[in-house]
C-alpha positions, 0 to 999 in steps of 0.5 A: 321650889327649885334650886335657884330659889334657895339662893333667895334671902327670903328662903330660910332653912328649917334645919336651924330649928329642927323638928322637935316640937317646941324648939325655936330659932330667931333671926333678923334679916335685911333682904332686898324686896322682890320684884313687883312688890306692891300695887299700881300706885304704891310699891317697894322698889326691887332690892330695896332693903326690908327689915325683918324679924323672924321667929321659927318655932317647930310644932307637930305639923311643921314650922310656925313662922311669926315675924314683922316687916318694916319697909318703905313703899314709894309712889305718887299722891293721887291728888297732886301727883307729888312723889311720896314715901309710905312707911309700912310696918306689918306683922305675919304668922304662917304655918309651913307644913311638913310634906309628910303631914300635908300628904297625910291631910290629903289621905285622911280627907282633911279640908285644906286648900292646897293653894293656900297651904304653905309647905316646907320643901327640901327643908326650906321655907319661902317667905315671899308669898307670906310677906306679900300677903302681909304688906300689900293689903296694908298699902292705901288704895289712894295714897295722898301726900297729906290728908288736906292736900288740895290737889290739882285744878280740874280745869287746867291742872295747876297745883292748888298748893302753889296758888290757893286763890286759883280759880276759873270764871264759871259761866252759867250753863244757861248762857253757855250757848250764847257765849259760844256764839259771841265769836261768830257775832264778832266776825260778822260785825267785822265783815259788815264794817269792811263792806261799808268801807268798800 
């Protein structure tokens, strides 16, 4: 964690809670969302306000962070392509380990995935990866503006909501080949008529 990261509103100082097990600190935050906070179809706009309630509790291994996040993701309905807002309310709980405890775990051969282990660096904890893990999986893979959205016509793209009676004549596929020949026959008939006139 570099010094510039410390300026992020999602980076919290553990000095507020201390290292005495059982000590606790609670805080309400309204930080802006980080960049690329979402999926290809739904995301929270960068710097859009999030409501966070966070409790930091000192434990023997580090700081246990528990909280909730409320935010609104935006995107488009996969059926009709209308813009939609999708409210998200998610909870999270993560243990941030003191560097000396993390080092001890490695020395004694404790099984811990360093990529998944969140560590306290320079007495600071970064909530961004925790929030991503809490919010992104809760976003629907195929968001819709409403459950019964009729979507768009697969033939011409017309909004079926605007014209519920909208439809296209379906030609029996057995006659489709003859339908394709109809313009040719019409052209041939026109040429025959012109020759007769001449």
